[in-house]
N, C-alpha and C positions, 0 to 999 in steps of 0.2 A: 213759404215755412209747412203749408198741411204734407208737400212732395218728399218732405224730409222721413214721414212717418212710419214709409214702405201703405201698403191693400194689408185688412185680414180676409183668416179661412170663410170669409161665409158665401153667396152663393154668389151676392156680385159688390165691384170694390166700394168700399166705403164715397162718397161723396169728398168735394173738396172743397165745400161750403157747408155749414153750420145752419143757410138759408134754403139748401137742396137739401140737405138734414132733417130739417123740419116735415117735410112731403113723407118721408117713412113712415108705416104703421109699425105696432108691437115685434109685429112677428116679422120680418124683417130686423128690428135691433136684436133681439132674440138673438134668428140665428147666426149672428154676428157673438155675443156671447156663450153660443152654444159650440159656436168655434174655436172658443178661445179655453172652455174648460172642458173640450175633449182633448187639447193638447199635451203633450209630456213637455215635462219644466227639467233642466237641464245647463248644463254650464253653456254651454252653446249654443244653445238659443233662447234663453234669459231677455238679453236685449232687448231680440227682435218678438216678444212675449209683451214684451213688457212696453214697445211701442206704439203697436196694435192696443193692446188694452187702453195708453195714454188716450191712443189717437179717437177711437169710442168716448171714455168719457169725456176729451174735449168735445165734442161735437153735440152730446146729447147736455151736460153745460149751460155749451154757449146756446145754445136750444132753449134753456129757460130762461136766460140769460133777455137773447133778445126779446121771448113772449113781457115774458116780464117788464123788457123795460117798455116797449110799444103800449102794456097798460097803460106804464106812466106818465105815458107825457097824454094822458086821456082815459084819464078814472072814467068819463062818462059812456065812452064807448060801452057797449054791453057785451059787441063781440072780440074786442081785447082781451076783458077779462074772464068770454069763455073760451075763448082759444087756448089762455093761460091754465084755465084752469081741463082745459084738456088735456092739457099735455101735462098738467101736472102729475093726473091720474091714471092714465095710458102711457105714456113713458118715462117722467123723473119715475116714478115714486117704484118702479118693477123692473127699473133701473138699477135700482137702489139694493134689492133683494141679489139682483143677478152679479153687481159689485161683492157682494159679500163675501157670493161665495168663489170670487175670487182672489180677493182677502187672503182667506180660506186656503185655499187653493198653491201663492206665493210662500206662507206664514208655514205649510206644512211641508215644503220644499226644501226646509234649512239654504234657500239658495239667500243670497242678498246683490243686487245691483250694483258698479259704482256711483258711489258720492249717495248711499242709502239708507245711512248708518241710520236716518232725521226722521226719512218719512216712515223708515218701517218701523219705527217704535210708535211711532202716530197710527198706521194699516194698525197693529197688534194692537193700542189700546179701543179699535172705533170697532175695531172687531168683538175685541169683548165686550163693548157695548151697546153694538147691535144684539136688535130682537125684532122680530117677526114683528110681532101685535103693532111694534111701534112705525110702522109702515105711517099704515094708513092714518094714525093723529098727527107725524109729521108732517103731513100733508095738510090736515085739518089746521095748524099753525099757520104754515102760511095761507091757506082760506083768508081765517079773520087780520090777517095784517092784509091782507087784500079787502079786506071793509073796516078797518084803521083807514089803509089807502082814501078809502071812496069816501068817508065822509069826515074828511079834515082835510080833502079836496073840493071838498063840494062848499066852504067853509068860504060866504060873501060877505061882502058891506056893502049902502050904498052910501055915498060918500062924493057932497055937493055936485049930487046927481049923479052918478054915475055907480053903478056899480062896479066892485070891484074887490082883489083876490085880497083874505088879510095880511100877508106877503106886501102886498102891494101899499094897504091902508098903513103898512105898521111903516113906511119911510119919512111917514110924516114924524114918530116919533121924535127923528132928525131933524127935526123945525125947532129956532130958536125960540118964538111964542110958546105957553106953556099951554096955557090954556087951550091950545089946540093941539096940543100935545096928549095932554089931559084927557078931551072929547075921544081922537082917533081909539087911547090904549084901553079906556076906557069902554066903549064901540065896540073893536074886539073880541074883547074877554068878556063881552054879555054874546055877542055871537058866538066867543068858543062852548057858553056855560048854556046852552042850546041843549046842545053835544049832552050834555054831561050825565045824562042818565044815558041814555046811549056809549055812551063809553065806560063808563061800571058796567052796565050788562055786560060788556067786549072783555070788560078789566074777569070777571069773573069766572068768561067762561074760557081764556087763558092761563087764570090758575088751577080750575082741575080740567084742563087736557095736561096743564106742567103737570101737573100734582101724578096724573097719569100715570104720562111716560116716564115719568121717573119711577114709578112703582116695578112699571115691567122691567127696568131695568134690574130691577131688586135692591133697589139705594134709599133708604130711607126720605130722600128732598132733592124735592128738585133743583137747589145748586152744587150740592154734589154730580148728581148729574150730568149739571152745564158745563161744571170744571174737568168733566171730563168731557167732554162731546168740545168744547174752545180747546183741549188739548192746551192744559197750562198748569203744569210738569214743571216748571220754575217760582212758582211763585203760589204762596195758599192763600185762602177768607183775612188768615195771623198778618199778613204783610199787610194786605189794602186798608184792616183797621191801622193801624199804625201807619200806616200812609195816611192816613184819615186824621190821626192823629197831631201828624208834624205838619201839615199844613194848617189845620188849630194852632198850633205854636207857633208857628212862623209865616206863613201866608196870611191869614185872618187877620193880623194888624198893621201887616203893609196893610193890602187891600183896604182894608181902614180908615189910613191915612189917605189915602187912590178919594175915595170915598170926599172924603172930609177934606176932600184942595177942591174939588168937584162943588164940593155943598157952597162953600165959600166962592166959588169963582162968581155961584149960576145968584148970589145970594138972596142963601134962602135957609129955611128954619132949621129941614128938613130936609134929606133925598128918597123924593117916591121910585115907585117902578118909571113912571112915564120923562125921570131926569136922566137917565139911564147914557142912554143913546145921543144926546142933543150937544153942542158943542156946547164949555164950560165959561167962554169966553163969550156966548151970542154969537158967531160968526156964525151966516147960511154953513148947509150942511157940502159934507164934498158931493159933486157929484161928477166922476172921475172923468166915464160916460153919459154920451147920450142914445147909442147904441151899438148893441150885440157887436155889431164888422169891429165898432169901433176897440168894445173889451178885447177881442180876439184878437187885433193887431197890435196893436199893443203889450198887449199877452205877450205876446211870441217878441216882441223887442228884449222884455225885459231874460223872457225866459235863457235869448240869447248872450246872454251882458251873464245871466249867472254861467252858464255851459253851452258851446255852442254847439254840443253834441244834444242839449237836451234841447236850449230850439229848433234844429232840426225834428225830434220826434214828435212838439205842440204841430208845426206844422204839416205835418202831416193826416195831426188829427184831424187839420181844420180842409184838409185837400181831399180828409180820406167821408167825410159829412160823422168823426167822430163826437163832435158834439155838437147837443143840445143847451141853448143857457137861456134862451127870455123864459121868461113867468107868462100864465096866460089860465086863465079861467078851464077845470079841471083837470090840468096837470098835477102831480103828487105834491105834497109838498116837500119844500127842502132839498140839498145835490148830492149826488153820488157819482165814484167813481166806480164801474161796472166793466170786468173781464169780459171779453171773449173771449174767450178760456181756447178755440182751435183754430183762430187767426192771431192769439196772442197779439189781439190789438188790446186797452181802453177804451172804453167812451164816458166821457161826461155829461153827466147830466143838472141842471142848477135850476135855479128861478128867479134869477138876472132882472135886477129894475132900477139899475143904474145907479149902489149905491159904494162909497166907500170898503161897506162888508163885502161883496159881492166880488172886489178884485181880488180882495183875500181865499172866500171859497176856490176862483176858480184856480189859484196860486195852489190850494191846498189841496182843490180833489185834482191837480196836474204834480202834482209830489206820488200818488197815489197812481194815476196815468205814468208814470215816467217810471215808478220800481213794475209794473206792466214788462213796459222794453228793455229794462234792464235786463229781465230774467228772465227774456224772452226764449233765449237760448240750451236752455236747463232739457231735457228731452224729456222727461217722463211728469209726465199730467203731480201726481202727489209732492212733486216739489216745489212746485208752484203754487201753494197753500201756506199764503205767507202766516204766522200770524198775527191776529191784531194791534197785537201791547209792538211789532214793530210797522206794519202795515202804518199803521199811525204816526210813525219819527219817518214814513218817506217823505208825506205830506204837514206833517207841523213842523219843521226843519222845512220847506222848503217856501212855508210861508219866510221866517226870517233870508234867508239864504238869498231870498230876491228884494230882502228892506229896500238894500241898499240903492238900487236900480230904479225903482220905482216913479225917477225925474225925469221930466220931458227932452231933455236933452240924455239920455240914454233911449230914451223910444217910448219912456212910461205914461202915465199921465197926470201928474203934479209941478208944480214949481215947486220949488226949496222947503218955502213956508205950508207950503198944502202935505207933499213930500212929508216933514217933520214933523205935523200935528197929526197925518193917519196913522205914524210907527207908535207917534205916545199913545195914540187910540188905538192899538194894537198889544203895545204893551202894559196899555194901563187894564186889557181887557184879561189879559197871561193873566195878571195879578188877580183877577176877581171868578178867571175859571177854575183854576186851581179848587177853590170855594165851594164855589155850582158846582163839581163833577162829584166832591166828594162831599156835598149831599144830595146827588142821584147815584153812587155808590153804594154811598150805606141804607142807602133809600128801600134799595134791591136786595141787597142785605137782611134788611131790619122782614123785607118781605117775606123772602123765604126762608128763614128760623125761625119766622110764624103763619107758615101758612092759612091757616085756620080762620082766623084773625084780619088774614091781608084780604079775607073773601067780602068782608062791609069795605065800603070802599070809607066811609065814613071812618074805619082806624088806620086807613090810609093816607087820608084829610091830613088826622094828628103825624100821625108822622114823622109825614112831607112837615106841616108846619114849625114842630120842631127841629128839627134838623135845619134847616131854613134862618131858624131863630138864633143856632151854634152857630152857622159857619158864615153866614149872609148878612150879622146882625147889621148892616151900616143900612138895610132899604127900609122907608119907612113904610109897611105895612095898615096902618092906621087905616078902618072902618075898608079894609077890601079886602074880609076874611073869605066870603067866595072868591073870588079870584084868588088868593093865595092857596087855600086846601087842594084848589083844584088845580094850583100848576103844574102836581105831579100825570096828570091826565093829555099834559099837551109836549109832552115828553117821548119821541116817538120810541126809545130805545128801551123804554119801560114793555112797554105795547111787541113791539117786534122784534127786537134783538138784544133781550135778557141777559145785562150782567156784564152789555158790549156797553164801559162808560169806566171803568180806569184804565182800560187802555189809554185814554188821551190823555189822561192826566202823565203817564207811563212814560210818554209820546213826547210830552209837553215838556218834559223835564226832561230828556233825551234829544231833544233838538232845542233848548237853548242853553246844550254844552256842546252841539253841531255848529250854533250859532258863534261860541264862545273862540271854537278852535280855527271859527272864518275868519272872525277881528283879527287871529293872527297871522292866517294867511290862508287864503278866502279857495286859491288854485286846488291845496293838499286837503284839503277840507273838502273840498264837494271833489274830489276821485276819490276818496274815503266815501263819501257817503252814494258814491254811484257804484264804488265795488260790492258795499254794502251792499243794497238794493241789489244785484247783478246775483246770489247769493240764496235768492228763493227762500226756503227753510232746503237746509242741506247741513246747515250745524245749529247748534241750539240757541237759541232767549239772548244767554245772556253773551254769546258769542257776538251775535249778529250786531247787536249794543255796542259792542268795543270794536269789531270790523267798522261801524261810522264815527267812531273816535266819543263815543258815549260809554255810559254805564246806568244797566240797571239797578235802579233806586228806588227807596220808600219810606231813606233814614230823614233828620229835618240837618241835618251839615250841609248834606248834599240841598235841595232848597234850600236853604239860607248863601250856596255858592248860588245856586242861580239868581232871586230873588234880588242880592245884592247886585251880581248886573243888568239887575233890569232895570232900577231902582237907580243906578249911574244913569243907564246911557238915556234915563226917561231924564236925569237934569240935565246933561248936557243940549237935549233934544227940549230943551221947556226954553233952558237959557239962549239958546238958538229962533227958540219963535219966540 
């Protein structure tokens, strides 16, 4: 794909690979920017100029992505961390300043490339938000994010004579032995609480930094800054509050019914935090795979059933070494898909330990990866900057589109009974997820509406506890005050990607709508899904949802329709199980 973009007018051609680009120093990068700035723009050369700028930007972005991936694969390696930090300081941050000049050049020209109405709107907003003074602060924010990764990545415990990660420890939460689950849960939370002061200090540093960033941009508070930074043109904080209220009215009662069924099946008086993941009928936890190669092989079979082209995409990721899925000490927590912009390829990072949740995580991240593949033919980098509200539609829809093909007769992981059980767990967790999302999103609105109060972590504790009580009253936290209060510290989004939370809730609602379409016409629904992914960000957000067969919605009526489908399917699956 690189050859399609030509060469820039610098001293030497740009490299074909971002791995080669990582050897470039700033003087060579700056030469390319200088060449772009010096060229006169006209209708005749606009496409070539845009292609050249895009190619340079892609190499810079992929260089950052490659180094980010490397450091998250081993947070204990100081050389990886140092190389990442050096790149931020010497290449990535200076390039942001140069990109601003090119944005201004394009905007001043009055020219508009084909398929560029929405990217041009986005570039205009970014140019208006840009401040030279914020460049070192945004770089510092990335460094603070690395500090959060180091703290969380180092959290291990001794369990049954072995040092293991928290992620591996929490496999025990799926065990039928309730006492064992409680011991594991408390051990993990005790270890996490040991970092409370360090995370409190980090939190205040994040808030102070973000207040300064907003002030530099002439905005009253960070939420206003972040709303523009995230290019949220199609909804407001008031829409988010309307969504929270709809969840409280529609979803919380449905989630409470799920919780009560679980409580009664477990034969307990109240549902404790360590009771949320175990099988409610006391069966041994699902262990769908024993090794990562089995996870890859069976997932491939599932994707080929969803759509042969999607299956081919996934197979290419394995052959091109774009998957790192196993959990190990020193690896950063969580899972993600990282686009390699110049190669137009995705990379999936996970911490798989053999659970049903790992299967869902891979289905989810593969949805993001398919987004990269489908939009790869778009010519200009700004067209690839998909809004997170729709990026999560790609991932969450894939979890549901793949659900009919989880069984061994499709090459998947489960018997019919096990697949029904896995799907029940998944759908019940969707009903629990919306309230959890409302907690996370409402918490962040509180933080940045009350930024001075939020500098005191004790106030954050109180706000978080109040929101959990409102949206998740079905979990009994008696005598677990410290663990409950510190729950916000375990949400990496609050620290690393503020306000990236409501996207999950909106996208989940769209995913259920797409799943409903697939129940009526699987091939047609998948075709619409893929067609929408191929649009990148060339149409407004509501049109992306519409292209995929869904509606961007915040209202109780749409939620009721989704909840009704989930509850009806749960009843069918329970009868089958």
